[in-house]
N, C-alpha and C positions, 0 to 999 in steps of 0.2 A: 419243695422250694429250697430247703436247706441242703438237700442232696445236690441240686443243680449248682448252688453257690460253691459247695465244697469241690465239686468236679471242676468248675471254672478256675478256682484257686489252684487246684492241683495241676491243671493244664498250664497255667501261668508259671508255676514253679518249675515244671518240666522245661518250658521254653527258656526261663531264666537260667536253669542249670545248663542247657545247651549253649546259650550265649557265653556264659562264664567259661565253659569248657573250650569254646573257640578262642577266647581271649587268653586263657591259660596256655593253651597249646601254641598259639602264635607268639606269646611272650618268651617262650623257651627256645625258639628257633634261632640259629646263628645269624650273625650279620651277613647279608648276601645281596647280590644283585638279582632282583626278581621283578616281574611285571606287576603293575598295580591291579590289573584285572577289573572286572565289573561287578563282582559280588561283594557283599559286606565282608565275608571272611577273607577274600583275596585282598581287599583294601586294608583290612586290619593287619594281615600278614606283611603286606608291603611296607607299611609304616614302621612296624616293629623291626623289619629287616634293615631299615636305615639307621637304627640305633645300635651303638656298640654293645656287645654282650660281655665285654671285658672292662672297658673304662666307662665311667659315669653310668653305671647300671641303674642308678636311681631314676634315670629318665624312663627306662622301660617300666619300672615299678610305678612311676607316676602315671604313665600312659595307661597301664593296666587298671590302676585304681580309678582313673577318670572314666574309662569305658564302662566299667562295671557299675559305677555310681550313676552315670548318665542313664544307663539301662534301668537301674533300680528306681529312678525317678520317673520312668515311663516316657522318656524322650525318644520314642522309637523312630519318629520321622527324621530326627537329627542323625541317628545312627544308620539310616538307610542311604544317606548321601555321602559318597566317598570324599567329596570336597570338605564336608563338615568334619569327617573323621581326620582329614589332613590338618584342619584347624586345631583339633584336640591334640594331635601329635606335635604340632608346633608349640602349643602351650606346655606340653611335657618337657620340651627342651629347656624351659625356664622354671621347672618345677621347684627349684631351690630358691626362687624369688617370690613365691606366692605369699600374699599377705593374709590369706584365710585358707583354711583346710578345704579340700575338695568335698569331703563328707558333710560339711556344714551347709552346702548349697542345697536349696530347695527349688524345685521347678517353678519358674515364673515366665509368663508370656504364653500366648496362644499359638504362635507360629514357631517353627524350628529356628528361624533366623533370630527372633526375639529371645528365645531361650538361650541360644548360643551366645549372643551379645551379653546377656545378663550373666551368664556363667563366666565369661572372660572378665567382666567387671568385678564379679565376686572374688575371683582369684587374684587379681592384680591391682585393683584400684581402691586405695584408701581416700584419694582425692578425685575431684572431677577430671575426667579426661574427655576431650572432644570425641563425639560418637564416631566420626569418620575414621579415627585412628584404629578402631577395632579391625578394620579391613586389612591391616598389616598382617594379621595372623592367617589370613587366607592367601598371602603371597609367599615369596621365598626369601626375602631379605630379612635376616634375623636382626639386623641393626634397627630396622623400622619397628620390629616387635619390641625391642629393648626400649625404644623411645616411649611406647605406650606404658611400659612398666615403670620407667623413670618418672613420667608425668603422674602416674598413679600413686607414686609414693611422695609426690609434692615437688619434684624438681621443676624449675622453670624451663621454658623452651630454649633459652640461651645456654643452658647447661647440659643439654642433651648430648650424649656421646656421638662424636663424629657428625654433628649436624652440619650440612654442607654450605649453608647460607648464613651470613651475618644479618640478624633481624633487628629492626628498630622496635620500639615499644608498640607502634601502630601495626607493624607487620605481625608481631606476636599476638596482638588482639584479633586481627583478621584471621590468623591461622586457627585460633580457637573457635571462630565462627564459620569454619568451612562447612559446606553442605555435606550431609552424611554419606552421600554416594560417591564421593571423590577420593581418588587415590592419594597417597602421601606426597608423591612427587608433584602431582598437579596442585595439591593444596599449598605446597611451598611456593610454587610459582605464582599462584593466585594471590596469596597473602603478600608476596614480594611486590607484585604489580600494584595492588591496592595501596601498599605503603608508599609507593613512588607517585601516588596521585592518580592512578588509572580509574576510570569509571568501571562499574561492575561488569558491563558487557566486554570491555577491552581486557579486563583481568581474566575473564573466562576464556577469551580468545587466546591469550598468552598461555594459560594453563593447559589448553588442549593442543598447543602447538609443539613443534620439535624441541622447543626450549625446555620442556619437561622431561625429555628422554634421558638427559644426562646432566651431571653436575661437574663434569670435567672442565678444566679451564674456567672455573666459576667466576673469576674476576671479569672476564670478557662477557660471559653470559649475563652477569648482573648488569653490565653496561648496556647490553641489548634490551633487557627488561626495562631498565630506566628510560631508555630512548623511546621504545615503542609504547610505554605507558601513557605518554602525553601527546602522541601524534593525533592531530585533529582529523575528524571525519571517520566514516565507517570503513572497516577493512574486513574482507571476507577471509575465511580460513585458508582457502586454496591459494589466494593471492599472497597471504602472509607466509604460508609455507614456502612458496616460490622465492620470496625475498630472503627468507632465512637460509634456504638451500644455497642461494647465491652468496650470501655473506659467509657461510661456513666454507664454501668452496674457495672464496677469495682469501679467507683466513689461512687455509691450508697452503695456498700458493704463496702467501706473504704473511709471515707471522706478525708483522707490524700493522696489519690492516686493523683500523679502529673506527669508532663512530664519531669522533670529533669532527665538526664541520659538515656533517652529512645531513641531508634532508630526506624526508620520506619520498617526495616526488622524484628526486634524483635516483634514489635507491630502487624505486619501482621501475623506472625507465631502464636502468642498468640491468636489473634482474630479468626483465622481459627480453632484452637484447641477448643476455647471456643464455637464457633458456632456449631462445630460438637458435643460437649458435650451437648449443649442445645437441639440439634436435637435428640440425644439419650434419653435424659430425656423425651422429648415430645413423642417419640416413645414408651418409657416404660409406659407412662401414658395412651396411647391409643393402647397398643399392641394388635394385632389381628393375629390369626393363622387360616389357613383353610386347608381343605382336598386338596391334590395335584390333578391336572387334570390327567386323564389317558393317559399321554404322557410321554414317557421314556426320561431320560437325555441321553446325547450323549458324546462319548469319542473317539477321534482319535489321533494317534501319527504319526508324520511325521519327520523322522530323529531325531533331538534333540529338536523338538517342539511338545507340546501337546495342542490340542484344546479341550475344554470342554464346553458343553451347559448344564446348570443346571437350574432347576425350582426354583423360589423364592416363598416360601410358607408362609411367615409371613410379617407383616407390617415393622418390623425392617430391614429385608433384602431388601425390596423394597425401603425404605427410604434411605438406604445406597447406593443402586444402583443409585438412582436419584442424590444423593449428589456427588458421584464419577464421574458420567457421565454428570453432570450439565444439567439435563433435568427434566421433570415433571412426571416421571413414578409413583411417589408417589400418583398421583391422581387416580390410577387404583386399589387401595387396596380394595375398595368396590366391584368393578367388579370381582376381583379375589375371594373375600370372597363369593360372590353370585354365583360363578361357571360359570360366563359368559366369563371371560377371564383368561388366564394364562400368567404369565410373566417369561421369561427365560433370562439368562445372558450368552453370549458367551465370554469365557475367554481363554487367551493364556498363557501357561506355558513354561518356558525354564529350562534346567537343570542347567544353571549357576545362575539362580535367583530364590529365594524362593518365591518371590511375583509373582502375576499374572497381566496381562494386560487385561482390559475389552475392548473388540472389538465392542460389540453390545448389545443392549437391545431389546428383541424380544417379541412382543405381539401376542398371538394366540387366535383366536376366537374359543373357545372350542366347541360350538355348530356346527359351520360350518367346523371345523377342517381346518382352514385357517390361515396362517401367514399374519396378516394384517399390521404389522409394524416391521421394523428392523432399529433401529437408533443408530448411533455412538455418540460419545461425542458431546455435544451442539446441539443435534438433527440433526447432519450432516448425509449425506448418508454413508452407510457402504462401506468398501473396497471390491475390487473384491475377495480377499482371504476369507474375512468373508462371503461373499455371497456363495462362493464355499462350505464352511463348512456347512452353513445353509441348502443348497440344498441337501447335502448328508443326513443330519439329517431328513429333510422333507420327502425324499424318504423312509427312514427307517420307519418313523411314519405315512406315508400315508397322509401327509399334503399338501395342495395346498399353493401357495405363491402369494402375491400381494403387492409388495413393491418396492422401488427404491434402486438401489445401484450404486456405482461409477465405471465406466469402463475407465481406463486411455487410452489415444490415443497414440499409438506408431508409430511415423513417422520416418522412417529411412532417414538419410540425402541423398538427391538425388545426384547421381554422374553424372556430366555433364562436357563437355568441349566446350567452345566457343572460336573460333578463335578471336584474338584481332582485333578490328575494326579499320581500317585505313581510315580516311576520305579523300575524293578526294581533291587533291591540284593541282593547275595549276603550271606548271614548273617554271613560272616566279614569283610565289607568295611566299613571305617570311613570314612565320608564326611566330608571336611573342610568347614568353613564356606563357603569360597569356591566349592567345587564345588556345594554345595547352592544357593547364590545363583545360580549359572549355570543350574542346572536350572530354578529358578523363573522366571528371565528367559526361557528358551526356551519355557516354558509360556505366559508372558504374550504373547510374540510370536505364538505359534500362535493364541491366542485373538483377538488383534487382526487377524491375517490372515483368520481365519474370519469375523469380523464384517464386514470390508471386502468379502469375497467375497459374503456374504449381502446387504449393502446394495446392491452393484452389480447384483445380480440383481433387486432390488426395482423 
C-alpha cells in the first residue's frame, strides 16, 4: 500500500514538473502574433505572447505565478479551459493592484467556475463587489475589469473611472443587485431603467436591446431609456428593436431628432412604415422576376365572399407576402426564379371591404406537382376553410398535397340527468350544517369526474 501511494505521488510530481516546464518555456518566448490553438500549452503560449517581454515584465511573472499556483491547488479543470486561462491572463494585467498575494489563495468551491470566481475575489476584493462584475475578466474591456478592482477597494459606483452613465442613488442600488449572469453593459442599462421607474420586465427588455450595445451619444440614449421606462403596455423585443432602429436612423439623418412630444403609438406606427419602406428599397435594389409556373390561378365565389389563389412571380410580391404574413417566404425567391418552386397566395375578399385578407401562403414543388407547404400568418397551420379552398384548386390543377391544417373539434354539450344523491343517515343521527355541505361537495366532485371521464371517451 505504501509503495502504491509513493508511486502515485511520484507520478503527480512528474506531471507537475511537466506543467511547470510548459509554463516556464512559454513565459520566455518573445511577444508575437500566434494562434490561440486548442491545447492547454497552445493557449498558455498565446496569452504569454500578448504580453510585452520588455515593458511591464511583471505581468508575465504574475501570469506564470498564477498558473503554477492554480495547478498546485489541484484546479485542473480550470486549467483545461482556454477561456479560463484567458481570465487568469487578464488578471495578470492588473497584478500590481492585487490586495492579497496569489500564493495565499486556497482552493474553494466544487466547480471550476466557483473556484475561478473565488480566486478573482481573493486577489482584488477587500469589499463586497456584485457577483456579476467578475464576468468582466472574461471579456476584453480592461476598463470594466478596473471597475471591479475599484469597487473591491471600496470606491463607489459614481467614482468608477470612465463610467459612462450618471447614476442616481437608486440606480446605484439596482446596479449592485444585478443578476449574476448579466454583462456589465446590460447591467448599466437595467439599473438605469429601474432608476427611471421601469418595471422589472421593462428594464430587462431595455437591457437586452440595442441600447446596451454602445454608450456613444449617451445623453440621447439616456433620454431614450427614460422615455421607454414608463411606456404603458407590453412590448416585445423584436418590436422594440424595430422602433430603436428607426430612431437611430432618424437621428443620423437629423441630429436634432429628439423624444420631446413623442408618443409610443406614433413611434410604433412611424417605425412600421419606415421598415416597410426600407424593405421596398431593398426589394427594388434586388428586384427579380421570373416566368410563372404552368399552374393556373384559382377563383371561387361563395355568397358574399370571394376566395382567390394567385401566383407570386417577382421578388417584390414575395417580400410583401412575407412581411404581411410574418414568415420567411422571401427565402424562396431563388427557388422560384430557378423553376423549382412556385409560391401562391390564398386571399379572401368581401363585398363590404376593398382590402383583402391573406389566409395562406402556398409552396408548390413544380417538378413533383405537389403542394408541400401551406402556412398561415406566423407559420401557423391554415384553417379548415382555407384547406377546403386549396383542395378544390389542387383537384383542378392535378396537384397532390402534403401539408398540415387545423381541424377544430366540435363537442356538443352532453345532455344527462343524474338523480340527486342522498347519503344514508341513521334515524337517530342529526347532521350538522357543515357535514351536509361536505356531502354536497363530494357529490359535485363525483359528477364532475364522471363528466370528464365521459368527455375523454368521446
